C-alpha positions, 0 to 999 in steps of 0.5 A: 511498506516496501516500495513497488520495485521491492515487490517485483522480483519476489512476486515474479519468482513466486507467481511464475513458480505457482501459476504456469506461464504467468503473464508479467504484466498482470504479475506487476499489476498485482504488486500495486493493488494493495497500494492503489488506495494509499496512492489515491489517499494522497491525492484526496488529502491534497486536493479535497476537503474530505475529513482526513480521518474518514479518508484514512479509514476508507483507505485502510479498508480498501487496502484489506485483503478481502477488498484487494480480492474485489479489485483483483476480480474487477481487473481480471474481467479486462483479461482474455483469460479472466480466471488465470488472471484473477489467480495471479492478481489474488496471489500477488495481493496476498504476497504484497500484504505478507511482505508489508506485514514483515516490516516494523510498522509502529501504529500500522500493519495489514488487514488479512482477516477483515471483515471478520477481524480488524486487528492489524497483522504486523510481525515486523522483521525489518525496517522499510529502508534497511538492508533487506528492503534495499536488497529486495529493491535491487533484486526487483530491478534486476529481475525486471531488466533480466526478463525484458526480452521475454515480455514480448512473448505475452501479448496485449490481452485486454478483451472486453465484452458486454458481459465482462462490462457488467462484471467490471461495473459490479465489482467496481461498485462493491469496491467503492461502496463496501468500505462505507459499511465498515467505517466504524470497525477500524475505529473500534479496533483503534487501528492507526490509533484513530480512536485515541486521536479522535478522543481529544479530551480523553488522551492523557496517559494513553499510549500512542504510536505514530507511523511516519509523522513529520517532525519540525525541529524549530517547534519540536513538534510532530505532525500526524496524518490529520496535520494535528501538531503535538509537542514532542517531549524528550525529543531533540533532533536538529533537522526536519525528518520523518519519524515513527514514534512510541510514547504516551500523552502527557496532556492532550497536545504533548507526547512523551517520546519513549522510542523513535525511528528516523525514516528515509522517505526519499528512497521509498518514494523514489523507488515506488514512483520508478516502480509504477513507471516500470509497470506502465512501461511494460503495458505500453511495450505489450501494446506496441509489440501487438501493433507491430505484429499487426503491421508486419 
């Protein structure tokens, strides 16, 4: 997926063109909505004992467009202009997923039509760290800096009433519980090849793809998202790295590599962390500007 900064410029231009006087704070928050489940997934896998398959399935359902709309509705209740904010967040979520789908994502993609269809959308035009993504990242950073002085025109607009709290609770419950009713759907669709991984005794001869798996050159093994190791037949790299691979199972623990791509996780992770910090910064600035206006 593109890093957070790569979304900022594209979202800013599109949102402000389609929705008059869109508040930058909500535009930038919309950049993050589909990624929030994946961020939380990292924390859960690191600090919990939950089954990694269950976490992966729950997360990909939450990252689908229809649950991004649910989270957008939840956030919009915090705004003084809930309807306009909801429109900004929905548009941003859709733009985010469409941009994600534009990248090559072996064993990956986005759910645009769930819960009616659990087929992943991925029309792949460019890799996550090639020229297009780098250009979008630089443009996003430039866009954020260029409009810095205009951020003070948009007041800190959080406004919560008892009625709004009811809406927040309602959509929070939906966002957290709806995935539980669809846990089997991504398995049946073999999203991220989860069904193939689960059927350990029936893997031989089956085609497989893995997105961003770890590679250990010492043992010549791949590590998938459940930390299961696989011998990589036909692969001989000299350094630890992140790979996307296509292949098939020779036996239940050996994958014959047909094609692979080396990923640069450092660039994506650093840019995403910086993007999240920039998002937090604009909300802090808005709150600080409001305090200053009150004291003058």
